[in-house]
C-alpha positions as a printed Julia matrix, in Angstrom:
382×3 Matrix{Float64}:
   0.0     0.0    0.0
   1.36    3.41  -0.99
   0.6     5.45   2.14
   0.37    9.22   1.69
   0.22   12.27   3.94
  -3.42   12.62   2.93
  -4.07    9.1    4.23
  -2.61   10.08   7.59
  -4.73   13.22   7.74
  -7.91   11.29   6.97
  -7.0     8.61   9.51
  -6.36   11.16  12.25
  -9.67   12.89  11.53
 -11.48    9.57  11.97
  -9.57    8.73  15.15
 -10.2    12.19  16.6
 -13.93   11.79  16.02
 -13.88    8.33  17.62
 -12.01    9.68  20.63
 -14.38   12.63  20.99
 -17.56   10.58  20.74
 -16.71    7.12  22.14
 -13.87    7.68  24.62
 -13.51   11.15  26.14
 -17.04   11.35  27.65
 -16.42    8.12  29.58
 -12.75    8.04  30.63
 -13.34    9.45  34.12
 -16.1     6.93  34.82
 -14.02    4.05  33.46
 -11.1     5.11  35.63
 -13.37    5.24  38.69
 -14.94    1.86  37.83
 -11.51    0.32  37.11
 -12.74   -1.14  33.82
 -14.23   -0.31  30.44
 -16.79   -2.19  28.33
 -15.57   -5.13  26.3
 -17.79   -3.85  23.49
 -15.29   -1.03  23.0
 -12.96   -3.44  21.19
 -15.6    -3.95  18.49
 -16.28   -0.21  18.3
 -12.59    0.44  17.71
 -12.51   -2.34  15.12
 -15.34   -0.72  13.16
 -12.98    2.09  12.19
 -10.02   -0.26  11.74
  -7.98    0.87  14.75
  -6.79   -2.56  15.96
  -5.69   -3.53  12.45
  -3.31   -0.63  11.79
   0.05   -2.05  10.78
  -1.21   -5.58  10.07
  -1.49   -7.19   6.61
  -4.73   -7.08   4.66
  -5.02  -10.87   4.33
  -5.36  -11.07   8.12
  -7.89   -8.26   8.32
  -5.51   -5.39   8.91
  -4.44   -2.18   7.18
  -0.73   -1.78   6.42
   0.33    1.6    7.79
   3.74    3.17   8.44
   5.14    3.82  11.88
   4.79    7.58  11.36
   1.0     7.2   11.0
   0.64    4.66  13.81
   2.67    6.84  16.16
   0.5     9.82  15.28
  -2.61    7.81  16.16
  -1.14    6.75  19.52
  -0.11   10.32  20.26
  -3.54   11.7   19.39
  -5.4     9.14  21.5
  -3.13    9.79  24.48
  -3.53   13.55  24.14
  -7.32   13.38  23.87
  -8.09   10.69  26.47
  -5.26   11.21  28.99
  -5.89    7.61  30.07
  -2.99    5.23  29.87
  -5.01    2.41  31.4
  -7.65    2.59  28.7
  -5.13    2.62  25.87
  -2.89   -0.06  27.39
  -5.7    -2.62  27.48
  -7.55   -1.55  24.34
  -4.34   -2.01  22.35
  -2.62   -4.81  24.28
  -2.74   -6.86  21.08
   0.01   -4.63  19.69
   2.48   -6.31  22.02
   0.82   -9.73  21.97
   0.34  -10.28  18.23
   3.61   -9.13  16.56
   5.59  -12.26  17.51
   2.82  -14.39  15.98
   2.71  -12.17  12.9
   6.47  -12.23  12.34
   7.35  -15.74  13.49
   4.21  -17.86  13.78
   3.02  -20.37  11.21
   0.45  -19.29   8.64
  -2.1   -21.54  10.35
  -1.46  -19.97  13.77
  -1.67  -16.47  12.32
  -5.0   -17.26  10.69
  -6.38  -18.72  13.91
  -5.34  -15.96  16.29
  -4.96  -12.63  14.5
  -8.2   -12.0   12.52
 -10.67  -12.34  15.43
  -8.5   -10.0   17.52
  -8.4    -7.38  14.77
 -12.2    -7.66  14.46
 -12.51   -6.85  18.16
 -14.02  -10.25  18.9
 -11.1   -11.5   20.99
  -8.36   -9.95  23.11
  -4.63  -10.69  22.93
  -1.98  -10.09  25.59
   1.72  -10.67  26.21
   3.09  -12.67  29.14
   6.76  -12.07  29.94
   7.22  -10.72  33.48
   7.36  -13.11  36.42
   7.12  -12.56  40.19
  10.83  -13.24  40.62
  12.07  -10.89  37.91
  11.03   -8.29  35.38
  13.72   -7.01  33.04
  15.92  -10.12  33.4
  13.99  -12.03  30.75
  16.76  -14.57  30.23
  16.18  -15.99  33.72
  12.45  -16.68  33.51
  11.23  -19.83  35.25
   7.87  -20.71  33.66
   8.39  -24.03  31.89
   6.82  -25.82  28.94
   7.65  -29.5   28.36
   6.59  -31.61  25.42
   4.2   -34.43  26.23
   3.05  -36.17  23.09
   1.49  -33.53  20.86
   1.15  -30.93  23.61
   3.27  -28.55  25.63
   2.5   -28.69  29.35
   3.04  -25.32  31.02
   3.76  -24.64  34.69
   4.67  -21.33  36.29
   3.51  -17.79  36.99
   3.37  -14.41  35.26
   2.56  -11.06  36.8
   1.72   -7.46  35.82
   0.01   -8.8   32.68
  -1.99   -6.13  30.85
  -5.4    -7.47  29.73
  -4.56  -10.57  31.74
  -8.02  -10.95  33.23
 -10.02  -11.09  30.02
  -7.58  -11.94  27.24
  -8.49  -14.84  24.95
  -4.91  -15.43  23.79
  -1.63  -14.77  25.5
   1.77  -14.86  23.82
   3.71  -16.55  26.61
   7.45  -16.69  27.25
   8.44  -20.1   28.59
  11.54  -22.17  29.17
  11.48  -25.16  26.83
  15.08  -26.32  27.31
  15.66  -27.33  30.96
  19.37  -27.8   30.26
  19.75  -24.16  29.21
  18.89  -21.77  32.02
  19.79  -18.69  29.98
  18.46  -16.9   26.91
  18.96  -19.93  24.68
  16.35  -22.03  26.44
  13.37  -19.72  25.94
  10.45  -20.12  23.52
   7.19  -18.31  22.8
   3.85  -20.11  22.77
   0.38  -18.79  21.91
  -1.8   -19.96  24.79
  -5.61  -20.03  24.5
  -6.85  -18.61  27.78
  -9.74  -21.04  28.16
  -7.25  -23.87  28.68
  -7.8   -25.79  31.94
  -5.23  -25.05  34.61
  -4.94  -21.31  33.94
  -6.05  -19.11  36.85
  -6.06  -15.31  37.01
  -6.03  -12.84  39.88
  -6.63   -9.09  39.58
  -3.89   -6.7   40.7
  -4.62   -3.27  42.15
  -2.44   -0.41  40.99
  -1.46    3.19  41.61
  -2.54    4.15  38.1
  -3.88    2.62  34.89
  -7.1     1.9   36.79
  -9.14    1.31  33.62
  -6.74   -1.42  32.55
  -7.15   -4.92  33.91
  -3.81   -6.16  35.16
  -3.43   -9.72  36.36
  -1.29  -12.31  38.05
  -1.49  -15.58  36.08
  -0.81  -19.08  37.31
  -0.27  -22.05  34.98
  -0.8   -25.45  36.57
  -0.3   -28.18  33.99
  -1.85  -26.13  31.19
  -1.84  -28.17  27.99
  -1.37  -26.35  24.69
  -1.1   -28.03  21.26
   2.46  -28.07  19.96
   1.27  -26.24  16.84
   0.9   -23.13  19.06
   4.69  -22.82  19.31
   5.72  -19.5   17.77
   8.73  -19.95  15.51
  11.5   -22.44  16.28
  11.87  -23.84  19.78
  14.45  -22.15  22.04
  14.56  -19.03  19.81
  12.1   -16.95  21.81
  14.56  -14.57  23.45
  15.49  -12.97  20.12
  11.8   -12.59  19.26
  11.11  -10.95  22.62
  13.93   -8.45  22.19
  12.7    -7.53  18.72
   9.17   -7.12  20.01
  10.39   -4.75  22.71
  11.65   -2.31  20.07
   8.19   -1.76  18.64
   6.66   -1.56  22.12
   9.14    1.11  23.19
   8.59    3.2   20.08
   4.82    3.05  20.61
   5.21    3.9   24.3
   7.25    6.94  23.33
   4.39    8.17  21.14
   1.93    7.66  23.99
   4.18    9.44  26.47
   4.43   12.38  24.08
   0.65   12.56  23.81
   0.3    12.51  27.59
   2.89   15.28  27.89
   0.82   17.31  25.43
  -2.36   16.65  27.42
  -0.69   18.07  30.53
   0.38   21.18  28.63
  -3.09   21.63  27.14
  -4.78   21.48  30.53
  -2.19   23.66  32.28
  -2.31   26.32  29.59
  -6.13   26.44  29.56
  -6.2    26.71  33.36
  -3.5    29.41  33.41
  -5.48   31.52  30.96
  -8.73   31.23  32.95
  -7.58   31.2   36.57
  -6.99   34.63  38.14
  -4.77   35.36  41.13
  -3.88   38.74  42.56
  -6.03   40.44  39.96
  -4.56   38.82  36.83
  -4.59   35.53  34.95
  -2.02   32.97  36.01
  -0.45   33.12  32.57
   0.44   36.76  33.17
   2.9    35.65  35.86
   6.37   35.1   34.44
   7.05   31.99  36.51
   3.96   30.28  35.05
   4.78   31.32  31.48
   8.25   29.86  31.89
   6.84   26.56  33.12
   4.64   26.41  30.04
   7.63   27.13  27.78
   9.62   24.35  29.43
   6.71   22.02  28.71
   6.65   23.09  25.06
  10.4    22.54  24.78
  10.12   18.95  26.02
   7.24   18.25  23.65
   9.09   19.64  20.62
  12.31   17.7   21.24
  10.4    14.45  21.76
   8.3    15.02  18.64
  11.32   15.46  16.37
  13.11   12.44  17.78
  10.01   10.26  17.53
   9.38   11.26  13.92
  13.0    10.63  12.96
  13.06    7.13  14.46
   9.64    6.31  13.02
  10.88    7.26   9.57
  13.97    5.11  10.01
  11.83    2.15  11.03
   9.64    2.63   7.97
  12.8     2.63   5.84
  13.74   -0.76   7.29
  16.47    0.49   9.62
  16.7    -1.74  12.68
  20.42   -1.25  13.14
  22.08   -1.22  16.58
  22.13    2.58  16.43
  18.35    2.65  15.84
  17.73    0.2   18.68
  19.89    2.26  21.03
  18.14    5.47  20.08
  14.72    3.9   20.64
  15.84    2.98  24.16
  16.96    6.54  24.86
  13.83    8.0   23.27
  11.71    5.86  25.56
  13.53    7.42  28.52
  13.38   10.93  27.08
   9.68   10.77  26.26
   8.64    9.39  29.63
  10.81   11.96  31.41
   9.05   14.66  29.39
   5.72   13.16  30.44
   6.83   13.13  34.08
   8.11   16.7   34.05
   5.01   18.01  32.29
   2.67   16.17  34.64
   4.48   17.62  37.62
   4.41   21.15  36.15
   0.74   20.86  35.22
  -0.31   19.72  38.7
   1.67   22.61  40.17
  -0.01   25.15  37.85
  -3.46   23.75  38.59
  -2.75   23.94  42.3
  -5.49   22.35  44.39
  -7.39   21.31  41.28
  -4.36   19.36  40.14
  -4.8    17.14  43.19
  -8.41   16.35  42.34
  -9.59   13.23  40.52
 -11.08   14.05  37.15
  -8.3    16.29  35.86
  -6.09   14.9   33.11
  -2.94   16.01  34.88
  -3.8    14.19  38.12
  -4.41   10.92  36.27
  -1.26   11.26  34.17
   0.76   12.15  37.28
  -0.3     8.8   38.8
   0.33    6.88  35.61
   3.73    8.19  34.6
   5.72    5.75  36.73
   4.4     2.69  34.95
   5.45    4.27  31.65
   8.98    4.72  33.02
   9.11    1.07  34.14
   7.01   -0.88  31.61
   8.7    -2.01  28.41
  12.07   -1.73  30.16
  13.01    0.43  33.14
  15.14    3.54  32.64
  18.25    1.88  33.99
  17.87   -1.07  31.64
  17.27    1.28  28.69
  20.52    3.14  29.35
  22.54   -0.04  29.65
  21.0    -1.58  26.54
  21.63    1.62  24.57
  25.25    1.71  25.71
  25.71   -1.85  24.45
  24.21   -0.96  21.07
  26.47    2.05  20.59
  29.6     0.18  21.67
  32.67    1.46  23.5
């Protein structure tokens, strides 16, 4: 598909209308209720949102990273709800390994119903004993006839309570306790032996987050994604796309904080004049703009490189640093916005309050800051 700037403009107009009509009026209620309707997946599918970036033969719409990042950024800016977006689009971290490494039969079984909004996909990597140290995971899968039998636990799993499929990282080679013994398996979540427990969080209230336990869960061997014991490489590649998308979301949240702070500063009066007339407030707003602009240019540059097929070590390293930069911009803007709003910034229902609570998970999820710096240093070399 020959994607044009006009295509992006039309797409963003459609997404903006969807956000305005189907999301924004409800985000505060969904945050308070700690959930959102499952029917929303189908509503998003009606305008093709879940299928962006997936091939047509599986029900998707091929779209460049620049357009997909713009959609993520717009949705974050309009909704200011990371929990909503994390769960509504959890398939974008669950499906890519199946798309890039799964068999044609597995792709056809799993991907189309998810893109139609009929099913939900998730990713299961993190375990109670470790997060970023993927190479040391302990959940096991052993072959027994034509099935893999899975035992172990996963935690902090987005969409873990109601997902229908989970792309699960498991250890398939008991003799290799490092990266070389890991595989990925697509697990149907109605399999006997899988139990789920809700987790309660500081932020992302609208997103269901779960602790999963696998007790002798049997999965057909055909659900193996790619070759056995090659999962670590697939996981690392999947992280790159996740981090780029998270950077776009963080930028949108940083913009939402600026939008709210600027509107409040123009309306709120203190000592006989609008807040924005005070130099200290104007300077805060300019700092916010500066962070937004630098993140925007970096995001666009790396998105363009990805669209050109550049997945070089330099690109990977820069994506890691961009993820840090964008989430730091989100954090700084949330802090500044809450300060400008004053008492209102401490009240539930403001975008800045919600983003202030949610920023930490953005700085940890997909790879903590410290891990990002170390991984980037390794990519750039001595």
